[in-house]
C-alpha positions in Angstrom: 57.4 140.0 128.1 58.3 143.8 128.2 56.3 145.8 125.6 58.2 149.1 125.2 55.8 150.7 122.8 52.7 150.5 125.0 51.9 151.2 128.6 51.8 147.9 130.6 50.7 147.0 134.1 54.2 145.5 134.8 56.0 148.7 133.8 53.6 150.9 135.9 53.9 148.6 138.9 57.7 148.4 138.6 57.9 152.2 138.5 55.7 152.4 141.6 57.9 150.0 143.5 61.0 151.8 142.5 59.5 155.2 143.6 58.2 153.8 146.9 61.5 152.1 147.7 63.7 155.1 147.0 65.1 153.8 143.8 65.8 150.2 144.8 65.0 147.4 142.4 62.2 144.9 143.0 63.3 141.4 142.1 61.3 138.6 140.6 58.2 140.6 139.7 55.6 138.1 138.5 51.9 138.1 137.9 49.2 135.5 138.4 48.0 136.0 134.9 49.9 137.2 131.9 48.0 139.4 129.4 48.8 140.2 125.8 49.3 143.7 124.5 45.9 145.5 124.4 44.2 143.1 126.9 42.6 144.7 130.0 42.6 143.4 133.5 40.1 144.1 136.3 42.1 142.0 138.8 45.5 140.5 139.0 48.0 139.5 141.6 51.8 140.2 141.6 54.6 139.2 143.8 58.2 140.5 144.1 60.9 140.8 146.7 63.7 143.1 147.8 67.1 141.9 148.9 68.0 145.0 151.0 68.1 144.4 154.7 66.4 147.8 155.3 63.0 146.1 154.5 63.4 143.8 157.5 62.3 146.9 159.5 58.5 146.6 159.9 58.0 150.4 159.8 60.0 150.8 156.6 58.2 147.9 155.0 54.8 149.3 156.0 55.7 152.7 154.5 56.6 151.0 151.3 53.3 149.1 151.1 51.3 152.3 151.7 53.3 154.2 149.0 52.7 151.4 146.5 49.0 151.5 147.1 48.6 155.3 146.7 46.5 156.4 143.7 48.6 157.6 140.7 47.8 158.5 137.1 49.6 155.4 135.7 46.6 153.3 134.7 46.6 151.1 137.8 43.4 151.3 139.9 42.5 150.1 143.4 46.0 148.7 144.2 46.5 146.8 147.5 49.8 145.8 148.8 50.8 143.5 151.7 53.6 141.3 153.0 53.3 137.6 152.4 55.6 134.6 153.3 58.7 134.3 151.3 57.5 131.1 149.4 54.3 132.7 148.0 54.6 133.3 144.3 52.0 135.0 142.1 52.1 132.3 139.4 51.2 129.6 142.0 48.4 131.1 144.0 45.7 131.2 141.3 43.2 128.4 141.3 41.0 129.8 138.5 40.5 132.7 136.1 37.5 134.4 134.5 38.0 136.2 131.2 35.3 138.2 129.5 35.2 139.1 125.8 33.0 141.7 124.2 32.1 141.6 120.5 29.3 142.9 118.2 28.1 142.0 114.7 26.4 144.0 112.0 28.9 146.9 111.8 29.8 148.6 108.6 33.2 147.9 107.2 34.2 151.6 107.3 33.7 151.7 111.1 35.6 148.4 111.5 38.5 149.9 109.6 38.4 153.1 111.6 38.6 151.3 114.9 41.4 149.1 113.6 43.3 152.2 112.5 43.1 153.7 116.0 44.5 150.5 117.4 47.5 150.8 115.1 48.4 154.2 116.4 50.6 155.0 119.3 48.8 155.4 122.7 47.6 158.9 123.4 47.2 159.9 119.7 43.9 161.8 119.1 41.0 160.1 117.3 37.3 160.7 116.7 36.1 157.2 117.6 33.7 156.6 120.6 36.0 155.2 123.3 33.3 152.6 124.1 34.0 151.0 120.6 37.7 150.6 121.3 37.0 147.8 123.8 34.7 145.8 121.5 35.5 143.6 118.5 33.3 144.7 115.7 32.5 142.3 112.8 30.4 143.0 109.7 28.1 140.0 109.5 25.4 139.5 112.2 26.3 137.0 115.0 24.0 134.3 116.2 24.7 134.0 120.0 22.6 130.8 120.3 24.8 129.0 117.8 27.9 130.3 119.5 26.7 128.9 122.8 26.0 125.5 121.3 29.5 125.4 120.0 30.9 126.6 123.3 29.4 123.6 125.1 31.9 121.3 123.3 34.9 123.2 124.8 33.8 122.8 128.4 35.7 120.2 130.3 39.3 118.9 130.3 40.8 118.7 126.8 44.0 119.0 124.8 43.7 122.6 123.6 46.6 122.4 121.1 44.3 123.7 118.4 43.6 126.8 120.5 47.2 127.6 121.4 48.8 130.7 119.9 52.5 131.0 119.1 55.2 130.9 120.0 54.8 127.4 121.3 56.3 126.8 124.8 56.8 123.6 126.8 53.7 123.9 128.9 51.3 120.9 128.5 48.3 121.7 126.3 45.7 120.0 128.5 43.5 122.5 130.2 40.2 122.5 132.1 37.5 125.0 131.0 34.8 125.0 133.6 32.2 127.1 131.9 31.6 129.3 128.8 28.6 131.6 128.7 27.5 133.5 125.6 25.1 136.4 126.5 23.3 138.6 124.0 22.9 142.2 125.3 21.4 143.5 122.1 24.1 146.0 121.1 26.9 143.5 122.0 27.6 139.9 122.8 29.6 138.9 125.9 31.5 135.7 126.1 32.5 134.7 129.7 35.2 132.0 129.9 36.0 130.3 133.2 38.9 127.9 133.7 41.8 126.8 135.9 44.4 128.0 133.5 44.8 128.9 129.8 47.4 128.6 127.0 48.8 131.6 125.1 46.0 133.4 123.3 43.7 130.5 124.1 40.7 132.6 125.1 41.0 134.9 122.0 41.2 131.8 119.7 38.1 130.3 121.4 36.2 133.5 120.8 37.4 133.8 117.2 36.3 130.3 116.6 32.9 130.9 118.2 32.5 134.0 116.1 33.1 132.0 112.9 30.2 129.7 114.1 28.1 132.8 114.9 28.4 134.2 111.3 27.9 130.8 109.7 31.5 130.0 108.6 31.6 126.7 110.5 29.1 124.4 112.2 28.5 124.4 116.0 29.0 120.6 116.1 32.4 120.8 114.4 34.2 121.8 117.6 34.9 118.3 118.8 36.8 117.7 115.5 38.7 120.9 116.0 39.9 119.7 119.4 40.8 116.3 118.0 43.0 117.7 115.3 45.3 119.2 117.9 46.5 121.7 115.3 46.3 125.4 115.4 45.1 125.5 111.7 42.0 123.6 112.7 40.6 126.4 114.9 39.4 129.9 113.9 41.0 133.2 113.9 42.5 134.9 116.9 40.1 137.6 118.1 41.6 141.0 118.6 43.1 141.8 122.0 41.0 144.9 122.6 37.8 143.0 123.4 39.3 140.8 126.2 39.4 141.6 129.9 40.8 139.4 132.7 37.9 139.8 135.2 39.1 137.8 138.3 41.8 135.5 139.5 40.5 133.1 142.1 42.7 132.2 145.0 42.3 129.8 147.9 42.7 132.5 150.6 42.6 136.2 151.0 46.3 137.3 150.7 45.6 140.8 151.9 45.3 139.7 155.5 48.5 141.0 157.1 50.5 137.8 157.5 53.7 137.7 159.5 56.6 136.1 157.7 57.9 132.8 159.1 
């Protein structure tokens, strides 16, 4: 959904498309993976179309693609653009996603509050916090990554993830397949890598929040099967803050950046 108070990839891309097309409107702009406010993305795919006949001209279209891919100071990096068949849609081409979450325990409450305060400010406002800290979820108690990994094993596989679905609830089925979860201790931070075919709204953040509760001793690692069985959001843990989450990759069956002639 549009988020007028923060910069978004959708807004930046739409502006690029408008500029490259001479002010024409791109229709049906969609992304392979939707991200919440404050979530980063290293890779994503988007599709859109133009109804104007001028883009039937190959030279005009190629110029548009080149303009869209030009580097600009809008927060988008390493943009590639190509033409695809009319029936290719961003939401349908993904076969898997990899999310990474960074968190760290043992931080003083004062620092945690300072980081949270920066997050509540409008983008661009000055602050004295190390930028590195703004992409990590800091918690006060120490975290036990081994217990977190033991708990994570119970979430791998195909399950009803209703307990890990954030609101508002939509009509999408709650059954999802998580192929792997790895919890890695890097000393100054813990990284949780989650791989799956598709995810519910805020599902990865709720998974991490629940694993963090295990890591600080608020719940047992072997309680996760019961959490799944409840199929109730209240059974799972807190929703981890958006700032620690990054969409790393979107897997596709083929390389869409081969220049494909339209049928």
